[in-house]
C-alpha positions in Angstrom: 144.5 77.9 112.4 144.4 80.3 115.0 141.4 80.1 117.3 140.0 83.6 116.5 140.7 83.4 113.0 139.0 79.8 112.8 136.0 81.4 114.7 135.8 84.3 112.2 135.9 81.9 109.2 133.3 79.6 110.7 130.8 82.4 111.8 131.2 84.1 108.1 130.3 80.6 106.5 127.4 80.1 109.0 126.3 83.5 108.6 126.3 83.3 104.6 124.7 80.1 104.3 122.5 80.2 107.3 123.1 76.6 108.2 125.6 75.1 110.8 125.2 71.8 108.6 126.3 73.3 105.4 129.1 75.4 107.0 130.3 72.2 108.9 130.5 70.2 105.4 132.1 73.1 103.4 134.9 73.3 106.3 135.3 69.9 107.0 134.2 70.0 110.5 131.3 68.2 112.4 128.2 69.9 113.1 128.9 70.0 117.2 132.3 71.8 116.2 130.5 74.6 114.4 128.1 75.1 117.1 130.6 75.1 119.8 132.8 77.6 117.9 130.0 79.7 117.4 128.8 79.6 121.0 132.3 80.5 122.0 132.6 83.3 119.9 129.1 84.7 121.3 130.4 84.3 124.7 133.6 85.9 124.4 132.0 88.9 122.4 129.3 89.1 124.9 126.4 89.5 122.3 124.2 87.1 120.4 125.2 86.8 116.9 122.4 84.3 115.6 119.0 83.5 116.4 118.2 79.8 116.2 114.9 78.1 115.7 114.2 74.7 114.7 113.8 75.6 111.4 116.5 78.5 110.4 119.0 80.5 111.5 118.9 84.4 111.4 121.5 87.0 112.1 120.8 89.5 115.0 121.5 93.3 114.2 124.8 92.7 115.8 125.6 89.7 113.6 124.9 91.4 110.5 127.4 94.1 111.6 130.1 91.4 112.6 129.6 89.6 109.5 130.4 92.5 107.4 133.5 93.3 109.2 134.4 89.6 109.4 134.5 89.3 105.8 136.6 92.3 105.2 139.2 91.0 107.7 139.3 87.7 106.1 139.5 89.5 102.6 142.3 91.6 103.6 144.1 88.5 105.2 143.9 86.6 101.8 144.9 89.7 100.0 147.9 89.9 102.3 148.9 86.4 101.9 148.5 86.5 98.0 150.6 89.7 97.8 153.5 88.1 99.7 153.4 84.8 97.6 152.9 86.6 94.4 150.1 85.9 91.9 152.3 82.8 90.6 151.6 81.1 94.1 148.0 81.2 94.4 146.6 78.6 96.5 143.2 77.6 98.5 140.0 77.1 96.6 138.4 79.4 93.9 134.6 78.5 93.9 133.2 79.3 90.5 129.4 79.2 89.3 128.7 78.4 85.7 125.9 78.2 83.2 125.6 74.8 81.9 126.3 75.1 78.2 128.6 78.1 78.1 130.6 76.4 81.2 130.9 73.2 79.5 131.7 74.6 76.0 133.8 77.6 76.8 135.1 77.9 80.3 135.8 74.5 81.3 138.1 73.6 78.1 140.1 76.6 79.1 140.8 75.4 82.8 143.9 73.5 82.1 145.8 76.4 80.9 144.5 78.4 84.2 145.3 75.7 86.6 148.9 75.1 84.9 149.7 78.7 85.9 148.4 78.0 89.5 149.6 74.6 90.4 148.4 75.2 94.2 145.2 76.3 93.2 142.0 74.1 93.6 138.8 74.8 91.7 135.2 73.9 92.7 132.7 74.2 89.7 129.0 75.0 90.6 127.3 74.1 87.1 124.0 75.0 86.9 121.5 77.3 84.9 119.7 78.1 88.2 120.7 81.6 89.5 122.2 80.4 92.9 122.6 82.6 95.9 126.2 83.3 95.5 126.9 84.4 99.0 125.0 81.6 100.6 126.8 78.9 98.4 130.2 80.6 99.1 130.9 81.5 95.3 134.1 83.6 94.8 132.7 84.3 90.9 130.3 83.5 88.9 129.6 83.6 85.0 126.5 85.2 84.1 125.1 85.6 80.5 122.7 88.5 79.5 121.8 91.7 81.4 122.7 91.8 84.9 120.4 92.5 87.7 121.2 95.7 89.7 123.2 94.6 92.9 126.1 95.4 95.2 127.9 92.7 93.5 131.2 93.7 91.3 131.1 92.8 87.7 133.4 92.6 84.7 132.4 92.2 81.1 134.6 89.3 79.5 132.8 88.9 76.3 129.9 89.4 73.8 128.2 86.7 72.1 126.3 86.9 68.8 122.9 85.6 68.9 121.1 83.8 66.4 117.5 82.3 65.4 118.1 78.7 64.6 116.2 75.5 63.7 116.9 72.0 62.7 116.8 70.9 59.1 114.1 68.4 59.6 111.9 71.0 61.3 112.4 73.3 58.2 111.6 70.6 55.8 108.2 69.9 57.5 107.0 73.4 58.3 109.1 75.7 55.9 111.7 78.3 56.1 110.6 81.8 57.6 111.6 84.5 55.3 110.9 87.4 57.7 110.4 87.8 61.5 106.6 88.4 60.8 106.5 84.8 59.5 107.8 83.6 62.8 104.2 83.9 64.2 103.0 80.9 62.3 105.9 78.7 63.7 106.5 76.6 66.7 109.1 78.7 68.7 111.1 77.2 71.8 111.5 79.1 74.9 114.3 78.8 77.0 114.9 79.8 80.6 112.3 82.3 81.8 110.3 81.7 78.8 106.4 81.8 79.5 105.3 80.3 76.3 104.6 83.6 74.6 107.1 86.2 73.9 107.9 89.0 71.7 111.3 88.8 69.8 112.9 91.8 68.5 115.0 92.1 65.5 117.2 95.0 63.9 117.6 95.7 60.3 119.8 98.7 59.3 118.1 101.3 61.5 114.8 99.6 61.7 113.5 97.6 65.0 111.1 94.8 64.3 109.3 93.1 67.2 107.0 89.8 66.5 104.9 87.8 69.2 105.8 84.3 68.9 104.3 81.1 70.3 105.3 77.6 70.9 104.4 74.3 72.9 108.1 73.9 74.1 109.4 75.7 77.2 112.4 74.7 79.2 114.3 75.8 82.2 117.8 75.2 81.0 120.1 75.7 78.2 120.8 71.8 77.5 116.9 71.6 77.2 116.8 74.4 74.7 119.9 73.1 72.8 118.3 69.2 72.8 114.7 70.4 71.9 116.0 72.6 68.7 118.2 69.6 67.7 115.1 67.4 67.9 113.3 69.5 65.4 110.6 70.8 68.1 110.7 74.2 66.7 112.8 77.5 66.2 114.8 79.0 69.0 117.1 81.9 69.7 120.5 80.8 70.6 123.8 82.5 71.4 127.0 81.4 69.5 128.2 79.4 72.4 125.1 77.1 72.4 124.8 76.7 68.6 128.3 77.6 66.8 129.2 73.8 66.5 126.0 72.9 65.3 125.8 75.8 62.6 129.2 74.7 61.4 128.2 71.0 60.9 125.1 71.7 59.6 122.9 70.2 62.3 121.1 73.5 62.9 120.5 76.3 60.2 120.8 79.8 60.9 117.6 81.9 59.8 116.7 85.3 59.0 120.3 86.2 58.7 119.8 89.7 57.2 118.3 90.5 60.8 120.2 90.9 63.7 119.4 90.0 67.4 120.5 91.9 70.6 124.0 89.9 71.5 124.5 88.4 74.9 127.1 89.8 77.4 129.3 87.6 79.3 130.1 88.8 82.7 132.2 87.7 85.6 130.4 88.6 88.8 131.9 88.7 92.1 129.7 89.0 95.4 132.7 90.6 97.3 132.0 94.0 95.8 133.9 96.1 93.2 137.3 94.9 94.2 137.9 91.1 93.9 140.3 89.0 95.5 143.6 88.0 93.8 142.3 84.7 92.9 139.2 86.3 91.3 141.1 88.7 89.5 143.6 86.1 88.2 140.8 84.1 86.7 138.8 86.8 85.2 142.0 88.2 83.5 142.8 84.9 82.1 139.3 84.1 80.9 139.2 87.5 79.3 142.0 86.6 77.2 141.3 82.9 76.5 137.8 83.7 75.3 139.4 85.9 72.8 141.8 83.6 71.5 140.8 81.2 69.2 137.1 81.0 70.6 134.7 78.9 68.4 131.8 81.0 69.8 133.4 84.4 69.0 134.3 83.3 65.5 131.1 81.8 64.0 
C-alpha cells in the first residue's frame, strides 16, 4: 500500500475508533506501527491531529477536519476501483451490524446467494441487539428495526414487518385468553429492549385507536430474551413476524386480539457514510430488499 494512502487509512480508523489498539487489530498491524504512522503523518502535515492521554484519544480541531476529508478521499478511491471492476467483482470487507433474531432468521440465511454473486467479497457480521456506535466500530451498513433516530446517516427502508400480541398456550391455559386490549391490564406482560416494566400498548381497530397500560415482571434487553421468555409461558409479549412467525405456524405461540392491529415494524438499512453509500453497501441493500420479499416467512405470516 502507498505510504500516504496507508497513513490516511490508519488515521481514519484511529479517529473513528478512538484507539490505537483497536485500529491496529482491525488493520492487522502492531500498535507501535500505528503510533509511528500517525506520528509521521502529523510531522509531515505540521499539525497535531490527535490529543493523547493515558485514558483516551481525542481529535483536535485540525484532526476533525482532516478526518472528514480523509474519509471522502478513501470513499472516492473505493468507488473508483469498484466502478472500474464492475459490481460483479466487488472485493474487500463489508462490515454488517445485525439485530440478533432478525439477523439470524432473515438476513444470514440469505447471505449465501449474496456471496455467490460476489466471490471476492468478505462479510464481517456484528450481531447484537445493542445499538452500536457504527462509526467507532467501522460498520459499513446496519440493519435497524423500528423508528430511526434523527442523524446524518443515510437510510433505506427494506421491508415492513407486521407485529402481533402473542403468548404460549401454557400461559393462556393458566391465566385465560384476553378478549380485548383492556383485559391486558390484568395479565403479566413481557417487555423487550428499552422496556421499563410499565408501558402503554396501542392498538387500532377500524378508525379507533386504543391504548392500555400494561405491567409485568419480566423485562429483557434482547430479542432472544423476549422470545425465550414468551415461549416459557412467562407472559404476553408484542413481537414482530420475524420473531414469532415460525412459532405461530407451529402452534408454539398463539396470536391474540387478532381483530386489532399494532403499528408494524419498519426494517431499514442504515449506512454511516451519509446518503450516498458505497458500491458494496448498495449491492448488499439492493440484494436484501429483493431477497426479503422473495418467499420471506416473516412477510408471509
